[in-house]
C-alpha positions in Angstrom: 98.7 71.2 113.0 99.4 73.9 110.3 98.9 72.8 106.7 100.5 74.7 103.8 98.3 75.1 100.7 98.4 76.3 97.2 95.7 77.0 94.6 95.9 76.5 90.8 92.9 77.6 88.6 92.6 79.5 85.4 89.5 81.2 86.7 90.3 84.0 89.2 86.8 83.9 90.8 87.4 80.2 91.6 90.7 81.1 93.2 88.9 83.8 95.3 86.4 81.3 96.7 89.1 78.8 97.8 91.3 81.7 99.1 88.4 82.9 101.3 87.8 79.3 102.6 91.5 78.8 103.4 91.8 82.2 105.2 88.8 81.4 107.4 89.9 77.9 108.4 92.2 77.7 111.4 95.5 75.9 110.7 95.6 76.4 106.9 98.3 78.6 105.5 98.0 79.8 101.9 101.5 79.9 100.3 100.4 81.1 96.9 98.1 80.8 93.9 98.3 81.0 90.2 96.1 81.0 87.1 99.1 79.7 85.0 99.9 76.0 85.6 103.5 76.4 84.4 104.1 79.3 86.8 102.6 77.2 89.6 104.8 74.2 88.8 107.9 76.3 89.0 106.8 77.8 92.4 105.8 74.4 93.7 109.2 72.8 92.8 111.0 75.7 94.6 108.7 75.7 97.6 106.6 72.6 98.1 103.3 72.6 100.0 101.4 69.9 101.8 98.0 70.4 100.2 97.3 71.5 96.6 93.9 72.6 95.3 93.9 72.4 91.5 91.4 72.7 88.8 91.4 69.9 86.2 90.2 71.5 82.9 92.9 74.1 82.1 94.9 75.1 79.0 98.5 73.9 78.4 98.5 71.6 81.4 95.5 69.9 83.1 95.2 69.2 86.7 95.8 65.5 85.9 99.1 66.5 84.2 100.1 68.6 87.2 99.4 65.6 89.6 102.1 63.6 87.7 104.7 66.4 87.9 104.7 67.6 91.5 106.4 66.2 94.5 104.9 63.0 95.9 104.7 64.5 99.4 102.1 67.0 98.1 98.5 65.8 98.5 96.0 66.9 95.8 92.4 68.0 96.0 90.9 68.4 92.5 88.4 71.1 91.9 86.3 71.0 88.8 82.9 71.6 87.2 83.0 68.2 85.5 82.0 64.8 87.0 83.6 62.8 84.2 87.2 63.3 85.4 86.6 61.5 88.7 88.0 58.1 87.8 91.1 59.5 86.2 91.6 61.8 89.2 91.5 59.1 91.7 94.0 57.0 89.6 96.4 59.9 90.5 95.7 59.1 94.2 93.7 62.3 94.7 92.8 63.1 98.3 89.4 64.5 97.2 87.4 65.6 94.2 85.3 68.7 94.7 82.6 69.7 92.3 82.0 73.4 91.7 80.4 75.4 93.1 82.2 74.3 96.2 80.5 74.8 99.6 82.6 75.5 102.7 81.3 72.3 104.3 82.5 70.3 101.3 85.8 72.1 101.3 86.3 71.2 105.0 85.6 67.5 104.2 88.7 67.5 102.0 90.8 69.2 104.7 89.5 66.6 107.2 90.9 63.8 105.0 94.3 65.4 105.2 94.2 66.1 108.9 92.5 62.9 110.0 90.4 65.1 112.4 86.7 64.9 113.3 85.0 67.5 111.1 83.0 68.7 114.1 86.2 70.4 115.3 86.4 72.6 112.2 82.7 73.0 111.5 81.6 76.2 109.6 80.5 78.7 112.1 76.8 78.9 111.0 74.4 80.6 113.3 75.0 81.5 117.0 72.9 83.2 119.6 74.4 86.3 121.2 73.5 87.4 124.7 71.9 90.8 124.1 72.6 92.1 127.5 68.9 92.1 128.3 67.6 89.4 130.7 66.3 86.5 128.7 67.0 88.0 125.3 69.2 86.2 122.7 69.9 87.5 119.2 70.5 85.0 116.4 73.5 86.0 114.3 75.3 84.4 111.4 78.9 85.5 111.8 79.8 85.2 108.1 77.1 87.8 107.3 78.4 90.4 109.8 80.5 93.2 108.2 81.7 95.1 111.2 80.8 96.0 114.8 80.9 99.5 116.2 81.0 100.1 119.9 79.7 103.1 121.9 80.0 103.0 125.7 78.0 99.9 126.9 76.3 99.0 123.6 77.4 98.0 120.1 75.9 98.2 116.6 76.1 95.0 114.5 76.4 96.1 110.9 75.1 93.8 108.2 74.6 94.5 104.5 70.9 95.1 104.9 70.4 96.0 108.6 72.0 97.2 111.8 71.3 95.6 115.2 71.7 97.2 118.6 73.1 95.0 121.4 73.7 96.1 125.0 77.2 94.6 125.4 80.7 95.9 125.3 83.0 95.3 122.3 85.1 92.8 124.3 82.0 91.0 125.4 80.8 90.4 121.9 84.3 89.6 120.6 84.5 86.8 123.1 81.4 85.3 121.5 82.5 85.5 117.9 84.8 83.0 116.0 88.4 84.3 116.3 89.4 83.1 112.8 86.9 85.6 111.3 87.0 88.7 113.5 89.7 91.1 114.7 89.6 94.3 116.7 91.3 97.1 114.8 90.3 100.1 116.9 88.9 100.8 120.4 85.5 101.2 118.8 85.6 98.7 115.9 85.7 95.0 115.2 85.8 93.8 111.6 85.1 90.6 109.7 88.3 89.8 107.9 86.5 88.2 105.0 84.5 91.4 104.4 87.6 93.7 104.0 87.7 95.0 100.4 90.8 97.3 100.6 93.5 98.1 103.2 95.0 101.5 102.5 97.1 103.7 104.8 95.5 103.8 108.2 92.0 102.7 107.0 90.0 99.7 105.8 87.3 99.9 103.2 84.7 97.2 103.8 82.6 95.4 101.2 79.7 97.7 102.0 81.9 100.7 101.2 82.2 101.9 104.8 85.6 103.3 105.8 87.0 102.3 109.2 90.1 103.6 110.9 92.9 101.4 112.2 93.8 102.5 115.8 97.5 102.9 116.6 97.1 100.5 119.6 95.8 97.7 117.3 97.9 98.5 114.3 100.7 96.0 114.8 98.5 93.1 115.8 96.3 93.7 112.7 99.3 93.9 110.4 100.4 90.5 111.8 97.0 89.0 110.9 97.4 90.5 107.4 100.9 89.0 107.0 99.4 85.6 107.9 96.8 86.0 105.1 98.9 87.7 102.5 100.1 85.7 99.5 103.9 85.9 99.0 105.4 87.8 96.0 105.9 85.9 92.8 102.3 84.4 92.8 99.7 85.4 90.3 97.8 87.4 92.9 98.6 90.9 94.0 100.7 91.1 97.2 99.2 93.2 100.0 102.4 93.4 102.1 101.9 95.9 104.9 
């Protein structure tokens, strides 16, 4: 089941954390975000969403105020640095109350309450063991820490911030072992972690570690489709990255 979501927070870095969590969680669709509660209210009245993540302590309108002004069909998860708003928040029939800094596991528990799903079905990816292509050898990898993977014939290089590992597998072999919500093939020789992309410009990506990676023509349309799924629509407080 797809769930449409929206974020309101007067702190851009707090929005960035939730945006990343939403983008890496299958079934969640981010319809927009705003640092201005009044702008957010206007957008929510025009295009309602199913699940709203909103800060509480904001100027002009608080998250508690917003809860009384949006459509009853929208469920609310409050996000805040303050414990003392809890009682008031649940008086507004809050679905959940997340204390900052918010972990991905805690974020998922709020999503679980909306979905009514067992959390094990959407568990954060954590560590996995990749078959290295050498008999009896497994390599422990935390997918979220991988930046990109470069292939060359029958082996690949796994690029992390502080190291590079060599694995005797093909790109397709390793792609089959990685969580599909995080990784996408963009070139015959490259797989990237979507959450580690810093800039998309022209036919290239710039990753968080400043490496520049080309987008192959064969993979261009499929990659653009993934971008469209992750891109916030015009009219929100964020920059649109329409491709």
